[in-house]
Backbone as CSV, one residue per row, in Angstrom:
resi,resn,N_x,N_y,N_z,CA_x,CA_y,CA_z,C_x,C_y,C_z
1,HIS,-138.469,196.192,203.991,-139.184,194.872,203.809,-138.075,194.106,202.822
2,VAL,-138.525,192.992,202.529,-137.821,191.863,201.544,-138.881,191.523,200.630
3,HIS,-138.362,191.590,199.338,-138.973,191.661,198.065,-138.283,190.267,197.346
4,LEU,-138.861,189.531,196.781,-138.507,188.571,195.816,-139.535,188.816,194.604
5,VAL,-139.135,189.001,193.425,-139.815,189.152,192.301,-139.428,188.394,191.050
6,GLU,-140.348,187.459,190.690,-139.918,186.578,189.955,-140.247,187.120,188.480
7,SER,-139.681,186.728,187.473,-139.915,187.239,186.300,-139.769,185.672,185.099
8,GLY,-140.234,185.780,183.539,-139.798,185.007,182.675,-140.863,183.851,182.189
9,GLY,-141.773,183.686,183.375,-142.559,182.618,183.038,-143.437,182.713,181.727
10,GLY,-144.474,181.628,181.374,-145.140,181.678,180.394,-145.505,180.488,179.693
11,LEU,-145.970,180.608,178.462,-146.373,179.164,178.015,-145.337,178.626,176.683
12,VAL,-144.931,177.493,176.699,-143.789,177.132,176.126,-144.254,175.714,175.570
13,GLN,-143.974,175.333,174.211,-144.285,173.986,173.722,-143.291,172.918,174.481
14,PRO,-143.654,171.838,174.361,-142.508,170.687,174.958,-141.569,170.764,174.176
15,GLY,-140.297,170.545,175.007,-139.083,170.446,174.428,-138.325,171.614,174.289
16,ARG,-139.151,172.608,174.463,-138.600,174.081,174.142,-137.743,174.664,175.665
17,SER,-137.238,175.772,176.177,-136.564,176.345,177.069,-137.312,177.432,177.333
18,LEU,-137.174,177.636,178.684,-137.418,178.973,179.439,-136.213,179.516,180.558
19,ARG,-136.230,180.735,180.620,-135.392,181.157,181.859,-135.976,181.937,182.599
20,LEU,-136.331,181.677,184.049,-136.786,182.198,185.164,-135.358,183.015,185.777
21,SER,-136.118,184.422,186.177,-135.157,185.211,186.907,-135.932,185.729,188.281
22,CYS,-135.409,186.122,189.235,-135.754,186.444,190.190,-134.534,187.513,191.179
23,ALA,-135.181,188.531,191.204,-134.547,189.758,191.568,-134.810,189.994,193.568
24,ALA,-133.861,189.995,193.889,-134.204,189.938,195.411,-133.645,191.652,196.006
25,SER,-134.319,191.845,197.042,-134.164,193.425,197.844,-134.645,192.965,198.874
26,GLY,-133.714,193.787,199.954,-134.252,193.877,201.409,-133.132,192.718,202.347
27,ILE,-132.654,192.270,201.596,-131.565,191.219,202.502,-130.317,191.060,201.797
28,ILE,-129.185,190.536,202.935,-128.031,190.474,202.442,-127.933,189.150,201.333
29,PHE,-128.378,189.387,200.004,-128.291,188.291,199.306,-127.295,186.959,199.330
30,SER,-125.973,187.666,199.318,-125.018,186.712,199.390,-124.964,185.713,200.480
31,LEU,-125.492,185.980,201.575,-125.715,185.172,202.763,-126.716,183.959,202.360
32,HIS,-127.575,184.174,201.945,-128.894,183.298,201.666,-128.491,182.198,200.515
33,THR,-129.148,181.181,201.178,-129.559,179.978,199.959,-130.408,180.285,199.424
34,VAL,-130.478,180.357,197.859,-131.575,180.657,197.005,-131.833,179.874,195.916
35,GLY,-133.113,179.799,195.262,-133.357,178.791,194.541,-134.873,178.835,194.387
36,TRP,-135.432,177.732,193.609,-136.966,177.898,193.127,-137.706,176.070,193.629
37,TYR,-138.502,176.774,193.790,-139.660,175.652,194.365,-140.789,175.947,193.159
38,ARG,-141.912,174.769,193.347,-143.017,174.692,192.227,-143.982,174.321,192.823
39,GLN,-145.379,174.468,192.324,-146.429,173.985,192.703,-147.535,173.903,191.462
40,ALA,-147.747,172.615,191.436,-149.004,172.088,190.402,-150.105,172.299,190.906
41,PRO,-151.242,172.574,190.009,-152.694,172.262,190.682,-152.923,170.966,191.661
42,GLY,-153.480,170.860,192.842,-153.735,169.618,193.806,-152.440,169.022,194.222
43,LYS,-151.401,169.447,193.962,-149.845,169.215,194.615,-149.386,169.949,195.318
44,GLN,-148.452,169.333,196.226,-147.734,170.059,197.102,-146.598,171.065,196.528
45,ARG,-145.804,172.185,197.332,-145.034,172.787,196.646,-144.147,171.759,196.963
46,GLU,-142.888,172.018,195.993,-141.716,170.938,196.118,-140.508,171.787,195.541
47,LEU,-139.466,171.031,195.620,-138.095,172.161,195.840,-137.657,171.414,194.062
48,VAL,-137.347,172.803,193.647,-136.767,172.286,191.870,-135.452,172.471,192.078
49,ALA,-134.495,173.535,192.676,-133.397,173.847,192.485,-132.779,174.838,193.599
50,THR,-131.729,174.818,194.115,-131.447,175.556,195.204,-129.701,175.893,195.120
51,VAL,-129.172,176.849,195.511,-127.726,177.017,195.307,-127.423,178.063,196.511
52,THR,-126.448,177.532,197.363,-126.022,177.802,198.746,-125.153,179.056,198.378
53,ASN,-124.537,179.763,199.372,-124.095,180.921,199.295,-122.613,180.509,198.966
54,SER,-122.236,179.667,199.059,-120.875,178.942,198.762,-120.956,178.535,196.979
55,GLY,-122.262,178.201,196.694,-122.091,177.939,195.304,-122.459,176.173,195.082
56,ARG,-123.102,175.445,196.074,-123.301,174.465,196.139,-124.579,174.271,195.741
57,THR,-124.904,173.377,194.769,-126.403,173.285,194.071,-126.975,171.830,194.413
58,ASN,-128.279,172.031,194.484,-128.883,170.811,194.694,-130.343,170.940,193.680
59,TYR,-130.480,169.757,193.152,-131.984,169.473,192.277,-132.559,168.445,192.395
60,ALA,-133.867,168.538,192.367,-135.044,167.654,191.989,-134.439,166.348,191.322
61,ASP,-134.718,165.041,191.413,-134.183,164.268,190.528,-135.187,164.599,188.919
62,SER,-136.142,164.685,189.220,-137.051,164.954,187.789,-136.440,166.280,186.931
63,VAL,-135.714,167.103,187.421,-135.320,168.227,186.841,-133.577,168.261,186.321
64,LYS,-132.938,167.309,187.160,-131.641,166.922,186.620,-131.163,166.703,185.391
65,ASP,-130.084,167.406,184.621,-129.797,167.614,183.306,-130.575,168.133,182.681
66,ARG,-131.833,168.841,182.914,-132.493,169.761,181.972,-132.285,171.132,182.389
67,PHE,-132.399,171.302,183.856,-132.514,172.868,184.536,-131.204,173.191,185.371
68,THR,-130.950,174.556,185.182,-129.360,174.828,185.711,-129.991,176.000,186.616
69,VAL,-129.529,176.048,188.022,-129.827,177.449,188.715,-128.381,177.828,188.910
70,SER,-128.423,179.259,188.876,-127.285,180.059,189.142,-128.011,181.320,189.884
71,ARG,-126.714,182.004,190.294,-127.050,183.370,191.180,-125.972,184.237,190.762
72,ASP,-126.253,185.496,190.827,-125.321,186.688,190.611,-125.583,187.606,191.882
73,ASN,-124.308,187.492,192.966,-124.685,188.234,193.964,-124.219,189.666,193.620
74,ALA,-123.714,189.955,192.339,-123.691,191.165,192.401,-124.986,191.930,192.185
75,LYS,-125.820,191.404,191.370,-127.109,191.747,190.944,-128.216,191.332,191.733
76,ASN,-127.864,190.601,193.041,-128.997,189.950,193.780,-130.063,189.094,193.098
77,THR,-129.384,188.530,192.110,-130.532,187.735,191.333,-130.304,186.252,191.283
78,VAL,-131.170,185.323,190.802,-131.181,183.967,190.739,-132.044,183.648,189.954
79,LEU,-131.178,182.671,189.192,-131.684,182.500,187.636,-132.021,180.860,187.657
80,LEU,-132.606,180.581,186.821,-133.399,178.834,186.432,-133.084,178.741,184.964
81,GLN,-132.531,178.364,184.223,-132.684,177.823,182.740,-133.038,176.667,182.767
82,MET,-134.403,176.031,182.191,-135.047,175.267,182.029,-135.098,174.787,180.587
83,ASN,-134.424,173.872,180.258,-134.263,173.117,178.971,-135.299,171.964,178.802
84,ASN,-135.466,171.623,177.705,-136.496,170.359,177.512,-137.601,170.226,178.451
85,LEU,-138.539,171.288,178.169,-139.540,171.276,179.257,-140.230,170.300,178.895
86,GLN,-141.404,169.771,179.812,-142.151,168.808,179.546,-143.647,168.973,180.320
87,PRO,-144.387,168.691,179.888,-146.080,169.080,180.422,-146.113,168.704,181.980
88,GLU,-145.107,167.597,182.478,-145.165,167.649,183.886,-144.506,168.865,184.830
89,ASP,-143.865,169.766,183.818,-143.318,170.789,184.471,-144.105,171.994,184.643
90,SER,-145.136,171.841,184.105,-146.267,173.237,184.309,-146.577,173.233,185.936
91,ALA,-146.446,174.273,186.205,-146.518,174.639,187.621,-146.400,176.443,187.831
92,VAL,-146.744,176.748,189.011,-146.396,178.202,189.357,-145.301,177.938,190.196
93,TYR,-143.988,178.478,189.376,-142.509,178.400,190.213,-142.387,179.701,191.144
94,TYR,-141.993,179.371,192.327,-141.643,180.416,193.303,-140.115,180.381,193.371
95,CYS,-139.807,181.755,193.793,-138.468,182.132,194.344,-138.172,181.945,195.634
96,ASN,-137.125,181.530,196.148,-137.020,181.468,197.476,-135.563,181.811,198.014
97,ALA,-135.429,182.538,198.988,-134.430,182.850,199.866,-134.337,182.505,201.262
98,ALA,-133.102,181.707,201.668,-133.431,181.292,203.093,-132.242,181.215,203.921
99,ARG,-132.220,181.421,205.014,-131.127,181.771,205.761,-131.182,181.364,207.431
100,TYR,-130.789,180.278,207.948,-131.057,179.846,209.328,-132.623,179.455,209.363
101,ASP,-133.398,179.986,210.270,-134.837,179.736,210.367,-135.758,180.799,209.789
102,PHE,-135.251,181.763,208.533,-136.146,182.275,207.825,-136.050,182.076,206.470
103,ALA,-136.979,182.146,205.679,-137.210,181.599,204.435,-138.503,182.968,203.869
104,TYR,-138.347,183.316,202.545,-138.554,184.327,202.166,-139.525,184.068,200.794
105,TRP,-140.614,184.172,200.250,-141.069,183.854,199.031,-141.292,185.157,198.198
106,GLY,-140.923,184.656,196.663,-141.987,185.536,195.661,-143.267,185.262,195.634
107,GLN,-144.047,185.878,194.768,-145.489,185.903,194.576,-145.402,184.566,193.703
108,GLY,-144.486,184.267,192.735,-144.665,182.958,191.867,-144.920,183.589,190.425
109,THR,-144.390,182.548,189.761,-144.949,183.131,188.099,-145.179,181.469,187.588
110,GLN,-146.166,181.832,186.463,-146.871,180.569,185.786,-145.685,179.903,185.011
111,VAL,-145.542,178.664,184.806,-145.115,178.101,183.547,-145.935,176.968,183.060
112,THR,-146.209,177.370,181.558,-147.299,176.213,181.077,-146.621,175.676,179.985
113,VAL,-146.362,174.088,180.100,-146.026,173.414,178.729,-146.952,172.613,178.389
114,SER,-147.239,172.774,177.056,-148.248,172.460,176.115,-148.195,172.954,174.732
115,SER,-148.648,171.908,174.321,-148.462,171.673,172.494,-149.872,172.339,171.996
């Protein structure tokens, strides 16, 4: 079975930072594109950031220069460093691993940015 387990969410004030972590099992992690999506209440799930198996990254325009995605293939882990968080970043953040037509999702972790 494939498992993606997120951690690191929480409540944070605007301008502060959080780091999300996702641990994967049940897949050959190094072969997958991995990353993060988010979904706010009443909105569709959207891409935040991904990193391919060759290390190429892709970011949503709204998080460029604030968020950094990285992967550690030795630990089967993908990280999302989020700096200068803003209220509009509040959402449930989902870890994703994809290869060809297969995509796997974690259960999500809540990030709330509020003063």
